[in-house]
N, C-alpha and C positions, 0 to 999 in steps of 0.2 A: 403208310405212304406220306412223305413230307410234301406239303403244299408249297408251290413255288413262291407264293406271296410270303409265307412264313419264313422261308429260307432267305428271301431277299431282305426282309425286315431284320431278321436276326444277324445277317451278315453286316448290314449297315451299323447296327448297334455294337457288334463285336469287333469291328475292324480296328478301332483305336487300341483295344486291348490286344488283339492279335499282333499288330505291328510292335507294340510295346513288349510283348512276350518274345518276339524275335531278338530284340536288343538285349534282353536279360537271359533268354534261354541259351543263346550261344555261349556266353561266359559260364553259365551253369554247367553246360556240357563240357566246356574246357576243364572245369574243376573236377567233373566226374571222370574225365580221361586221366587226370593226375592221380586218381586213386584206383585206376585200373578198370574202369567201366567203359566198355566199347559202345559204338553207335546204336546197335540193336538193343542192348540192355538199357542204354540211356533212354531210348524211345519207350520201351516197355515200362520202365520205372516211372517215367514222366506221365504216362497215360493211365497208370494204375494208382500209384501213390499220389501224384499230382499235387504237390505242395511246393511252391517255389521257395518259400522261406525254409521249409523243412529240408529240401534238397540241398540248398546252399549250406545250411547248418550241418547236414550229414557229411558233406564233402570237407568242410572246414574242420570239423571235429575229427574226422578220419585222418586228415593230414597232420593234425596235432597229436595223434596217437591216443585219443580219448577212449577209455574202455567202452565196450558195447553197451553195457547197462546204462551208463551215463548218457550215451548218445540217444538211446531210446527214450529215456526220461526227459531229456531236453527237448527233443522233437515233439513228444507227446504234449508237453507243457505248452509249447508255442501253438500247437494245433487245437488247443481247447477253445480258441476263439470261434471255431466252427459252431460251437453250441449257441453263441449269440446270433450267428447268421441263420441258423435253423429256426430260432425263436422268431426272428424278424420276418422270414420268408414263408413259414408254414401256413399262415392264413391265406396266402395267395395260391397255394397248390393243394389246399385241403380237399377240393372236389375233383382233382385230377385223377386219372387212373393210377392205381398203385404202382405198376411198373414204371410209368412215366415219372411219377413223384420220386420214386427210389433213384432213378437215373439222374434226375435233376439234383437231388440231395447229394449224390455221390460225386458230382462234378462241379460243385460250387467252389469258387476261390474268392479271394479278397476283391479282385477287380470285377469279376463277373457278378458278384454280389451287389456291388455298387451300381453297376449298369442295370441289372434286372430290378433291383428295388426301386430305383428311380422310375423305370418304365411302368412297373406295377402301380406305383402311386399316381403317376401323372397321365398314363395312357390306358384308357378303358379297354382298348383292343389288344393289349398285351396279354398273352396267354402262357400257361406253363409250357406248351410246346415250343413257343418262340424262345422262352427263357432257357429251356434245355438246349436248344440249338445254339444259343449264345455260349453256353457252357462248353458244348462239344467242339464248336469252331475254335474257341479259345484254347481248349485242351490240345487240339490237333496242332495248332501253331506252336504251342509250348513244347510238345513232345518232339515235333520235327526240328525245332531250333536246338533242343538239347542234343538230338542225334547228330545234327550238323556240327555242333560245338565239340562233341566227343570225337567226331571224325577228323576235324582239323585241329583239335586241341594241341597235339604235339608240335604244331608249327606256329602256334600263337603264344604270346606272353602278355596277358591282359592284367594290369594291376588290380588288386583287390578293391582299392578305393573306387575305381571306375565301375566295377561290378556292383558295388553297394549302391552307388548313386544311380545306376541304371534302374535298379529296382525301386528306389525311392521316387524317381522321376515319373513312374507310371501313376503312383498315388497322387502326385502333385497335379498331373494333367487331368485326372478324373475329378479332383477337388476343384480345380479352376473352372472346369466345364459345368459344374453344378450351378443351379439357380440359388443364390444366397438368400437366406432368411434368418430370423432370430434363432430358430432351432439349429440350423447349420452352424452358425457362429458359436452357439453354446457347445455343440458337440466337438467342433474342431478345437476351440480354445481349451476346453476342459481336458480333452484327450492329450493334446500337445503338452500342456503344462504338467499334467500328471505323469506322463512318460518321462519328461525331462527331469522332474523332481525325483522320481523313483530311480532313474538311471544314476542320478547324482548320489543317491543313497546306496548304490551298489546292488540293486535288485536284479539287474541283468534282464534276461528274457521275460521274467515275470512282470516287468514293468509294462510291457506291451499289452499283455492280457488285462492287467488292472487299469491301464489307461483306456482301453476299449470299453471296459465295464463302466468306468467313470464317465466316459463320453456318452454312452447309451443312457445312463441315468440322467445326465444333464439334459439330453435331448428330450427325454420323457417329461422331465419337470418343465422345460421350456414350452413343450407342446401343450401340456395340460394348462399351463398358465395362459397361453395364447388362446386356447379354446374357452377358458373361463372369462377372459376379457371380452371375447367376441359375443358370448351369451349375455354378458352384462350390458 
């Protein structure tokens, strides 16, 4: 049974992500319709596979006629960033019931990861149950938006550049809303510079994963240095 207080807290935390998912879920559904995926199938895929970047990539690669094996490899490579999310979030759900922890782990995305990690760090009342509700509310809005996009897709013509910026804008909003610190600056600067440099070298999707790893390492170093200075 979900407590009303938990649902209210989760809804307030998830609402910015849910609204953002509507703006990018509809274009994603439009692209799904272009490769022959109907509204019901779009909803089911979005609620089970549940990877915005992966779904955009699958549709783009399918439209480009990419072989199935290459599509699977590309999407799997991009999705390896979930390993980093698991490592960061596992201490906060270690004592949660195993079914709840499994559901939480299966529904983490980039945006809900950012929202939940910030709550876990700064709010002692934040629980795995509330975090899971954030994930599920976000997932429902994403799946519903994809289904809507697939339904109205044949009547819409949204440029790919706008779709790409809509996804980027969610990360910008989440980043701006964070409380800035030396660790945040180190993570953002290192990740951005690494991705730009690796993209320029032609590494493609791999640059995102390596940029995330570099950002995490920079954050760990900055955090350790800050704690050392505080003890001194």
